[in-house]
KEZA-311024 format. One record per residue (C-alpha): x, y, z. Coordinates in steps of 0.25 Angstrom, whole numbers, plus 5000, padded with zeros to 4 digits. Each point is the difference from the previous one (the first is absolute). Example, Ala and Ser with C-alpha at 12.3 -4.5 7.8 and 13.67 -1.06 7.14 Angstrom:
BEGIN
+------+------+------+
:   xx :   yy :   zz :
+------+------+------+
: 5049 : 4982 : 5031 :
: 5006 : 5014 : 4998 :
+------+------+------+
END
This chain:
BEGIN
+------+------+------+
:   xx :   yy :   zz :
+------+------+------+
: 5051 : 4978 : 5038 :
: 4989 : 4990 : 4996 :
: 4991 : 4995 : 5010 :
: 4991 : 4988 : 4999 :
: 4989 : 4994 : 5008 :
: 4990 : 4989 : 4998 :
: 4986 : 5004 : 5004 :
: 4987 : 4991 : 5002 :
: 4987 : 5002 : 5008 :
: 4999 : 5015 : 4996 :
: 4989 : 5006 : 4992 :
: 5004 : 5007 : 4987 :
: 4994 : 5014 : 5006 :
: 5010 : 4999 : 5012 :
: 5012 : 4996 : 4990 :
: 4996 : 5012 : 4991 :
: 5000 : 5009 : 5013 :
: 5014 : 4995 : 5004 :
: 5005 : 5002 : 4986 :
: 4996 : 5014 : 4999 :
: 5006 : 5003 : 5014 :
: 5013 : 4994 : 4996 :
: 5000 : 5008 : 4987 :
: 4997 : 5013 : 5008 :
: 5012 : 4996 : 5009 :
: 5009 : 5002 : 4988 :
: 5001 : 4986 : 4995 :
: 5006 : 5000 : 4986 :
: 4991 : 4989 : 4995 :
: 4990 : 4991 : 5007 :
: 4993 : 4988 : 4993 :
: 4993 : 4987 : 5003 :
: 5002 : 4987 : 4994 :
: 4990 : 4988 : 5001 :
: 5006 : 4988 : 5006 :
: 4996 : 4986 : 5006 :
: 5005 : 4997 : 5014 :
: 5000 : 4987 : 5009 :
: 4987 : 4992 : 4999 :
: 4997 : 5007 : 4986 :
: 4995 : 5012 : 5007 :
: 4999 : 5012 : 4991 :
: 5009 : 5012 : 5004 :
: 5007 : 5012 : 4996 :
: 5015 : 5004 : 5000 :
: 5002 : 5015 : 5003 :
: 5012 : 5006 : 4994 :
: 5006 : 5014 : 5003 :
: 5012 : 5007 : 4995 :
: 5005 : 5010 : 5011 :
: 5011 : 5009 : 5004 :
: 5008 : 4991 : 5010 :
: 5001 : 5011 : 5010 :
: 4985 : 4998 : 5002 :
: 4999 : 4985 : 5002 :
: 4996 : 5000 : 5015 :
: 4989 : 5010 : 4997 :
: 4995 : 4991 : 4988 :
: 5001 : 4987 : 5009 :
: 4992 : 5007 : 5011 :
: 4989 : 5004 : 4990 :
: 4999 : 4986 : 4993 :
: 4999 : 4993 : 5013 :
: 4990 : 5010 : 5005 :
: 4991 : 5001 : 4988 :
: 5001 : 4986 : 4994 :
: 4999 : 4985 : 5005 :
: 5015 : 4998 : 4997 :
: 5008 : 4993 : 5011 :
: 5013 : 5001 : 4993 :
: 5007 : 5009 : 4990 :
: 5012 : 4996 : 4990 :
: 5009 : 5011 : 4995 :
: 5012 : 5002 : 4992 :
: 5008 : 5012 : 4993 :
: 4997 : 5001 : 4985 :
: 5007 : 5008 : 4990 :
: 4992 : 5008 : 4990 :
: 5002 : 5009 : 4988 :
: 4989 : 5010 : 4997 :
: 4997 : 5010 : 4989 :
: 5001 : 5015 : 5002 :
: 4986 : 5006 : 5001 :
: 4994 : 5013 : 4997 :
: 4986 : 5005 : 4997 :
: 4997 : 5009 : 4988 :
: 4987 : 5008 : 4998 :
: 4997 : 4998 : 4985 :
: 4991 : 5010 : 4993 :
: 4991 : 4993 : 4990 :
: 4989 : 5005 : 4991 :
: 4990 : 4996 : 5012 :
: 5008 : 5006 : 5012 :
: 5011 : 4996 : 5009 :
: 5004 : 4986 : 5003 :
: 5010 : 4995 : 5010 :
: 5010 : 4990 : 4995 :
: 5010 : 4992 : 5008 :
: 5013 : 4998 : 4993 :
: 5010 : 4990 : 5004 :
: 5014 : 5000 : 4994 :
: 5012 : 4990 : 5001 :
: 5012 : 5003 : 4990 :
: 4993 : 5002 : 4987 :
: 4987 : 4993 : 5004 :
: 4988 : 5008 : 5002 :
: 4986 : 4996 : 5005 :
: 4988 : 5009 : 5001 :
: 4988 : 4997 : 5009 :
: 4988 : 5009 : 4997 :
: 4991 : 5004 : 5012 :
: 4987 : 4992 : 4999 :
: 4992 : 5010 : 5008 :
: 5004 : 5012 : 4992 :
: 4996 : 4993 : 4987 :
: 4987 : 4995 : 5006 :
: 4997 : 5015 : 5005 :
: 5002 : 5005 : 4986 :
: 4993 : 4989 : 4993 :
: 4988 : 5003 : 5009 :
: 5001 : 5015 : 4997 :
: 5000 : 4999 : 4985 :
: 4991 : 4987 : 4999 :
: 5011 : 4993 : 4992 :
: 5006 : 4986 : 5002 :
: 5011 : 5000 : 5010 :
: 5009 : 4993 : 4989 :
: 5000 : 5013 : 4992 :
: 5006 : 5007 : 5012 :
: 5011 : 4989 : 5002 :
: 5003 : 5000 : 4985 :
: 5002 : 5015 : 5000 :
: 5009 : 5000 : 5012 :
: 5008 : 4988 : 4995 :
: 5002 : 5007 : 4987 :
: 5006 : 5012 : 5007 :
: 5008 : 4992 : 5009 :
: 5006 : 4992 : 4988 :
: 5003 : 5013 : 4993 :
: 5007 : 5006 : 5012 :
: 5008 : 4987 : 5001 :
: 5005 : 5001 : 4986 :
: 5005 : 5014 : 5002 :
+------+------+------+
END
């Protein structure tokens, strides 16, 4: 289910808090879009993707933690890629890689934190860690 609400007269810190709360409640996606409301007032549109069975829980949280006075919602269909996490052994150490698959399509998302830690440990550019990890992922994909 997609939920939307327009929010004005609320600080960015408060919106950030609300977004983090909604994510911790299990929202599949939460994002803000800048919009212009009546009288040319700058505002934000808060959008969430949630499990429909939890809509009342999310409505309550939105009304409690934002300045929203109304919520729009509708059922949406979505297709997602299958996902798994691999632990790739590189010359520098282990790097986690998230792999997403759909039919014969594969995407690799290399974990930044792991690369940064290894780059700091060895005093080398982070790009070297990424390059090494990408090379291993590409080789595994061709197998």
